[in-house]
C-alpha positions in Angstrom: -25.1 10.1 1.3 -28.1 7.8 1.8 -28.5 4.2 0.8 -30.8 4.3 -2.2 -33.6 1.7 -2.1 -33.4 1.2 -5.9 -29.8 -0.1 -5.5 -29.2 -3.4 -7.4 -28.7 -6.2 -4.8 -26.3 -7.9 -7.1 -23.9 -5.0 -6.8 -24.1 -4.7 -2.9 -20.5 -4.9 -1.7 -21.6 -6.5 1.6 -23.2 -9.4 -0.3 -21.0 -9.9 -3.3 -18.2 -12.4 -2.6 -14.8 -12.2 -4.1 -12.0 -14.7 -4.3 -11.3 -16.3 -0.9 -14.9 -15.9 0.2 -14.5 -12.4 1.5 -17.0 -9.7 0.7 -15.9 -6.9 -1.5 -16.2 -4.5 1.4 -13.8 -6.7 3.5 -11.4 -6.8 0.6 -11.6 -3.0 0.3 -10.9 -2.6 4.0 -7.9 -5.0 3.8 -6.5 -3.1 0.8 -6.8 0.2 2.6 -5.0 -1.2 5.7 -2.2 -2.6 3.5 -1.8 0.7 1.7 -1.6 2.6 5.0 1.0 0.1 6.3 3.0 0.5 3.1 2.9 4.3 3.3 4.1 4.2 7.0 6.9 1.8 6.2 8.0 4.0 3.2 7.9 7.1 5.3 10.0 5.4 8.0 12.4 4.0 5.5 12.9 7.3 3.6 13.2 9.6 6.6 15.7 12.3 5.9 19.0 11.2 7.4 21.9 13.6 7.0 24.6 11.9 5.1 28.2 13.0 4.7 30.0 13.0 1.4 31.7 9.7 2.2 28.4 7.9 2.9 26.9 9.2 -0.3 30.0 8.1 -2.3 29.8 4.6 -0.7 26.1 4.2 -1.5 26.8 5.4 -5.1 29.6 2.9 -5.6 28.0 -0.1 -3.8 24.5 0.6 -5.1 25.4 0.0 -8.8 24.2 -3.5 -9.1 27.6 -5.1 -8.6 29.2 -3.5 -11.6 32.2 -2.6 -9.5 
């Protein structure tokens, strides 16, 4: 994909500033990094851990928002 010369300079993500003074390209890169970190943390948190019947029961009972 080539950069078209008829591109509107007002929509250039390297020149258009968003909140905080960052360019839209910088904001996009930061969001991508954040999403990647969130995915890695979720994958590490939800890694398959073999649980016994007792552990599942304890999580079931204690994970019920304090109703018991």
